[in-house]
DRENMITOR-224120 format. One record per atom (N, C-alpha, C): residue in one letter; atom name; x, y, z. Coordinates in pm, whole numbers, plus 50000, padded with zeros to 5 digits. Atoms other than C-alpha are relative to their C-alpha. Example, Ala and Ser with C-alpha at 12.3 -4.5 7.8 and 13.67 -1.06 7.14 Angstrom:
residues 2
residuo	atomo	xx	yy	zz
A	N	50089	49881	50000
A	CA	51230	49550	50780
A	C	50090	50120	50000
S	N	49918	49881	49994
S	CA	51367	49894	50714
S	C	49923	50109	50073
***
This chain:
residues 158
residuo	atomo	xx	yy	zz
M	N	49889	50088	49974
M	CA	49398	48406	49825
M	C	50068	50049	50128
T	N	49937	49964	49873
T	CA	49549	48402	50176
T	C	50137	49936	50010
V	N	49864	50050	49981
V	CA	49922	48369	50244
V	C	50038	50026	50145
D	N	49958	49986	49861
D	CA	50032	48301	50602
D	C	50153	50005	50008
A	N	49854	50005	50005
A	CA	50395	48200	50552
A	C	50039	49948	49862
G	N	49959	50042	50133
G	CA	50577	48164	50222
G	C	49985	50112	49901
G	N	50008	49894	50100
G	CA	50524	48347	49899
G	C	49923	49961	49877
L	N	50063	50016	50130
L	CA	50361	48393	49566
L	C	50092	50063	49897
Q	N	49911	49949	50104
Q	CA	50552	48445	49243
Q	C	49940	49975	49862
D	N	50038	50012	50141
D	CA	50476	48505	48875
D	C	49852	49967	49981
L	N	50144	50021	50010
L	CA	50097	48535	48905
L	C	49930	50123	49945
D	N	50094	49895	50041
D	CA	49825	48741	48737
D	C	49868	49969	50068
L	N	50129	50015	49932
L	CA	49508	48793	48943
L	C	49907	50109	49952
Q	N	50092	49902	50056
Q	CA	49196	48966	48818
Q	C	49860	49985	50059
N	N	50140	49992	49959
N	CA	48852	49076	48946
N	C	49969	49933	50134
F	N	50026	50051	49865
F	CA	48872	48990	49318
F	C	49952	50114	50089
T	N	50031	49901	49898
T	CA	48720	49170	49615
T	C	50130	50034	50072
V	N	49864	49986	49947
V	CA	49057	49116	49792
V	C	50082	49891	49931
A	N	49923	50099	50077
A	CA	49310	48948	49563
A	C	50095	49919	50088
I	N	49903	50069	49914
I	CA	49578	48865	49825
I	C	49987	50054	50142
T	N	49998	49964	49859
T	CA	49557	48864	50205
T	C	50122	49935	50063
A	N	49883	50051	49930
A	CA	49882	48829	50399
A	C	49973	50005	50150
T	N	50024	50006	49856
T	CA	49855	48715	50762
T	C	50127	49972	50080
G	N	49873	50030	49933
G	CA	50216	48617	50842
G	C	50115	50058	49920
T	N	49883	49956	50076
T	CA	50561	48651	50687
T	C	49985	49950	49857
A	N	50029	50038	50138
A	CA	50499	48657	50313
A	C	50081	50082	49902
T	N	49927	49934	50107
T	CA	50681	48746	49992
T	C	49917	49993	49872
L	N	50066	49994	50130
L	CA	50522	48859	49666
L	C	50103	50044	49897
K	N	49902	49966	50103
K	CA	50738	48861	49353
K	C	49937	49981	49863
N	N	50053	50002	50137
N	CA	50636	48943	48996
N	C	49851	49967	49999
I	N	50145	50019	49990
I	CA	50266	48973	49077
I	C	49930	50115	49929
R	N	50081	49898	50065
R	CA	50010	49157	48866
R	C	49855	49980	50042
V	N	50139	50006	49956
V	CA	49665	49240	49003
V	C	49922	50102	49918
L	N	50081	49914	50087
L	CA	49399	49381	48770
L	C	49856	50008	50052
T	N	50142	49972	49975
T	CA	49058	49534	48843
T	C	49941	49930	50123
S	N	50050	50053	49873
S	CA	49021	49412	49202
S	C	49968	50117	50093
T	N	50037	49893	49907
T	CA	48859	49616	49482
T	C	50119	50035	50089
I	N	49876	49984	49923
I	CA	49168	49565	49705
I	C	50099	49898	49944
A	N	49901	50093	50057
A	CA	49483	49415	49553
A	C	50066	49917	50109
V	N	49927	50069	49895
V	CA	49677	49329	49872
V	C	49958	50057	50135
Q	N	50032	49957	49864
Q	CA	49573	49339	50236
Q	C	50091	49924	50096
A	N	49913	50061	49900
A	CA	49827	49275	50514
A	C	49937	50022	50136
E	N	50076	49992	49876
E	CA	49663	49198	50846
E	C	50087	49985	50124
T	N	49950	50007	49863
T	CA	49758	49238	51212
T	C	50152	50003	50009
A	N	49854	50003	49983
A	CA	50122	49123	51243
A	C	50071	49950	49875
A	N	49939	50047	50125
A	CA	50194	49041	50878
A	C	50128	50078	49970
K	N	49876	49940	50049
K	CA	50542	49110	50742
K	C	50008	49966	49852
L	N	50013	50021	50143
L	CA	50509	49155	50370
L	C	50116	50063	49925
T	N	49892	49952	50086
T	CA	50801	49185	50128
T	C	49952	49987	49856
V	N	50051	49996	50137
V	CA	50712	49286	49773
V	C	50112	50041	49905
D	N	49904	49968	50104
D	CA	50935	49284	49464
D	C	49929	49986	49866
H	N	50070	49996	50129
H	CA	50778	49384	49131
H	C	49852	49963	50014
L	N	50145	50012	49989
L	CA	50410	49429	49212
L	C	49938	50105	49909
D	N	50066	49912	50096
D	CA	50193	49579	48936
D	C	49850	49991	50026
I	N	50143	49995	49969
I	CA	49838	49690	49026
I	C	49933	50099	49906
A	N	50076	49912	50090
A	CA	49590	49832	48775
A	C	49852	49991	50036
G	N	50142	49995	49970
G	CA	49239	49944	48860
G	C	49920	50039	49877
T	N	50091	49953	50105
T	CA	48939	50031	48649
T	C	49982	50150	50019
P	N	50016	49855	49984
P	CA	48924	50408	48580
P	C	49866	50036	50064
A	N	50115	49946	49927
A	CA	48679	50591	48813
A	C	49937	49900	50098
A	N	50051	50095	49901
A	CA	48620	50274	49024
A	C	50057	50027	50138
C	N	49937	49957	49874
C	CA	48852	50418	49294
C	C	50039	49883	50090
A	N	49955	50118	49926
A	CA	48993	50081	49400
A	C	50121	50033	50086
T	N	49887	49984	49909
T	CA	49263	50037	49664
T	C	50107	49897	49967
G	N	49889	50089	50029
G	CA	49606	49889	49603
G	C	50039	49914	50119
I	N	49948	50072	49884
I	CA	49750	49794	49944
I	C	49939	50058	50126
V	N	50053	49960	49870
V	CA	49585	49804	50288
V	C	50083	49932	50107
L	N	49925	50053	49886
L	CA	49794	49761	50604
L	C	49917	50020	50127
I	N	50085	49998	49881
I	CA	49602	49675	50923
I	C	50084	49958	50121
G	N	49930	50037	49878
G	CA	49728	49656	51282
G	C	50146	50037	49992
A	N	49855	49976	50002
A	CA	50106	49624	51311
A	C	50065	49939	49877
A	N	49946	50057	50124
A	CA	50153	49497	50956
A	C	50119	50083	49951
Q	N	49882	49934	50053
Q	CA	50485	49578	50789
Q	C	50009	49972	49850
L	N	49985	50013	50145
L	CA	50541	49642	50419
L	C	50137	50053	49959
A	N	49876	49956	50065
A	CA	50875	49657	50236
A	C	49981	49970	49852
A	N	50030	50019	50142
A	CA	50810	49714	49865
A	C	50106	50065	49913
T	N	49907	49951	50101
T	CA	51055	49754	49578
T	C	49938	49975	49864
T	N	50055	50006	50135
T	CA	50949	49821	49220
T	C	49850	49973	50004
L	N	50145	50002	49992
L	CA	50583	49891	49282
L	C	49945	50092	49891
T	N	50062	49921	50107
T	CA	50371	50011	48988
T	C	49849	49994	50017
T	N	50146	49998	49992
T	CA	50009	50124	49014
T	C	49945	50099	49898
R	N	50070	49915	50096
R	CA	49763	50276	48767
R	C	49851	49997	50030
S	N	50146	49987	49990
S	CA	49404	50402	48792
S	C	49943	49948	50132
L	N	50051	50035	49868
L	CA	49362	50349	49166
L	C	49953	50126	50072
G	N	50039	49889	49914
G	CA	49178	50571	49410
G	C	50105	50019	50109
T	N	49898	49998	49895
T	CA	49422	50483	49691
T	C	50101	49890	49973
T	N	49896	50100	50018
T	CA	49754	50309	49633
T	C	50034	49932	50131
L	N	49964	50054	49869
L	CA	49834	50266	50005
L	C	49911	50060	50107
D	N	50077	49960	49883
D	CA	49610	50279	50313
D	C	50069	49934	50120
A	N	49923	50052	49886
A	CA	49842	50237	50617
A	C	49935	50045	50129
R	N	50078	49971	49879
R	CA	49650	50215	50944
R	C	50073	49954	50126
A	N	49960	50044	49866
A	CA	49711	50168	51320
A	C	50151	50015	50022
Q	N	49856	49997	49975
Q	CA	50077	50076	51390
Q	C	50079	49940	49885
S	N	49933	50060	50115
S	CA	50168	49960	51040
S	C	50121	50083	49957
A	N	49876	49935	50045
A	CA	50515	50039	50904
A	C	50019	49974	49851
T	N	49989	50008	50145
T	CA	50590	50109	50538
T	C	50134	50051	49950
T	N	49882	49955	50073
T	CA	50904	50129	50325
T	C	49977	49966	49853
I	N	50020	50019	50143
I	CA	50864	50180	49949
I	C	50114	50066	49926
S	N	49897	49940	50086
S	CA	51135	50236	49688
S	C	49975	49958	49856
S	N	50011	50026	50145
S	CA	51146	50251	49308
S	C	49856	49974	49958
A	N	50141	50015	50034
A	CA	50773	50303	49269
A	C	49959	50101	49893
T	N	50064	49911	50096
T	CA	50573	50452	48983
T	C	49850	49988	50027
L	N	50139	50003	49955
L	CA	50228	50543	49113
L	C	49920	50103	49923
M	N	50084	49913	50083
M	CA	49970	50686	48875
M	C	49858	49996	50057
G	N	50133	49993	49939
G	CA	49649	50803	49044
G	C	49890	50009	49897
D	N	50118	49986	50085
D	CA	49300	50839	48907
D	C	49934	50132	50035
R	N	50056	49867	49975
R	CA	49182	51198	48875
R	C	49849	49998	50019
G	N	50143	50014	49981
G	CA	48824	51073	48879
G	C	49961	49960	50142
C	N	50025	50040	49861
C	CA	48861	50970	49246
C	C	50032	50117	50094
T	N	49983	49887	49908
T	CA	48847	51204	49547
T	C	50102	49975	50111
Q	N	49910	50028	49889
Q	CA	49080	51027	49792
Q	C	50148	50022	49962
S	N	49855	49986	50021
S	CA	49456	51074	49834
S	C	50058	49869	49947
M	N	49934	50121	50050
M	CA	49688	50834	49655
M	C	50053	49913	50113
M	N	49953	50073	49882
M	CA	49835	50738	49994
M	C	49937	50064	50123
T	N	50057	49955	49874
T	CA	49656	50764	50329
T	C	50075	49932	50112
I	N	49917	50054	49893
I	CA	49887	50722	50626
I	C	49941	50046	50133
T	N	50054	49969	49867
T	CA	49701	50709	50960
T	C	50075	49919	50106
S	N	49918	50079	49909
S	CA	49962	50481	51118
S	C	50088	50091	50085
N	N	49906	49926	49917
N	CA	50172	50602	51408
N	C	50139	49937	49998
A	N	49867	50060	50018
A	CA	50470	50392	51291
A	C	50068	50067	49881
S	N	49920	49934	50102
S	CA	50730	50470	51025
S	C	49940	49987	49860
F	N	50040	49998	50141
F	CA	50658	50561	50663
F	C	50117	50058	49922
S	N	49888	49954	50082
S	CA	50932	50593	50400
S	C	49973	49966	49855
I	N	50010	50024	50144
I	CA	50916	50635	50024
I	C	50119	50069	49934
S	N	49882	49942	50064
S	CA	51220	50693	49803
S	C	50006	49959	49853
D	N	49975	50028	50141
D	CA	51323	50706	49437
D	C	49874	49960	49925
S	N	50131	50035	50053
S	CA	50962	50712	49326
S	C	49933	50117	49930
L	N	50079	49900	50071
L	CA	50718	50898	49100
L	C	49854	49982	50040
L	N	50143	49998	49971
L	CA	50366	50991	49214
L	C	49937	50101	49905
D	N	50059	49912	50100
D	CA	50140	51139	48945
D	C	49850	49976	49993
G	N	50144	50010	50016
G	CA	49770	51212	48912
G	C	49929	49992	50134
G	N	50081	50004	49879
G	CA	49486	51198	49160
G	C	49988	50139	50060
P	N	50021	49868	49941
P	CA	49359	51488	49371
P	C	50108	50040	50100
A	N	49894	49972	49901
A	CA	49636	51459	49638
A	C	50094	49880	50005
A	N	49901	50109	49999
A	CA	49955	51257	49671
A	C	49997	49921	50132
I	N	49987	50071	49873
I	CA	49998	51172	50042
I	C	49926	50076	50109
L	N	50070	49944	49884
L	CA	49763	51235	50336
L	C	50062	49939	50124
L	N	49941	50046	49875
L	CA	49948	51211	50668
L	C	49911	50044	50115
S	N	50088	49971	49888
S	CA	49717	51187	50965
S	C	50018	49892	50106
P	N	49974	50105	49901
P	CA	49881	50967	51231
P	C	49911	50016	50122
K	N	50087	50002	49883
K	CA	49662	50868	51523
K	C	50084	49982	50125
L	N	49936	50017	49871
L	CA	49784	50916	51877
L	C	49925	49891	50076
Q	N	50063	50108	49926
Q	CA	49720	50623	52108
Q	C	49925	50051	50122
H	N	50065	49944	49883
H	CA	49615	50845	52400
H	C	50004	50152	49988
P	N	50002	49856	50020
P	CA	49510	51211	52406
P	C	50109	50076	50076
N	N	49895	49932	49923
N	CA	49776	51299	52668
N	C	50140	49952	49962
F	N	49873	50057	50041
F	CA	50053	51113	52488
F	C	50053	50076	49879
S	N	49943	49932	50116
S	CA	50283	51311	52262
S	C	50109	49912	49941
R	N	49905	50085	50070
R	CA	50503	51147	52004
R	C	50052	50073	49878
Q	N	49946	49945	50123
Q	CA	50732	51249	51723
Q	C	49977	49901	49888
Y	N	50022	50083	50117
Y	CA	50655	51119	51377
Y	C	50111	50024	49901
R	N	49896	49989	50101
R	CA	50916	51047	51116
R	C	49945	49955	49867
M	N	50037	50036	50135
M	CA	50852	51045	50750
M	C	50119	50032	49912
S	N	49889	49978	50091
S	CA	51107	51012	50476
S	C	49948	50002	49857
L	N	50035	49989	50142
L	CA	51042	51136	50123
L	C	50129	50037	49927
C	N	49873	49976	50068
C	CA	51351	51105	49905
C	C	49986	49969	49852
G	N	49995	50025	50143
G	CA	51387	51140	49531
G	C	49866	49981	49933
I	N	50130	50016	50065
I	CA	51016	51164	49456
I	C	49960	50132	49936
***
C-alpha cells in the first residue's frame, strides 16, 4: 500500500513484503502490521507522522519495522514492536524522532534493534528497548572524506 499524501487509520495489515510505503506527507494512526518483511518504508522526501503503530514479526524471521530512505523524516509517538530483527533502519539524510516506544527485539536475530547510518538527527525519549543482541548501532555516513561534521543524538528516559 502506497501513501503519497494523506493518511491511514485503524487498519490491520498482515503478510506483506512491504506493508506501507510513504512517498510524501503521510500520517499513520492506530495501525497494526503483523508478519510482514518490512512494515513501513518512507522514501526519499517523505514526511511520516505516526501515532500508535504496533508491529509484530515472526520469531527468528528477523523482519524490519521501519526503513527510512533518502531525506525521509519520521515523527513517531506510541510505537510498539515485538519479534523484529531491526525496528528502525535510518539511512542517508533521514531524520528520526521517537517517543513513548516499547521495542522488544528478537534474540534469535543478529542485527541491532536500531541501525542509524543517517547523518541527520536521531532522537528517542521515554522509551523501553529490550531484547535482541544490541539496542542501537550508530554509524553515520559522512558525505565527503574531507568533510567533518558533528552528530547529535538524544537518548532520554530509555
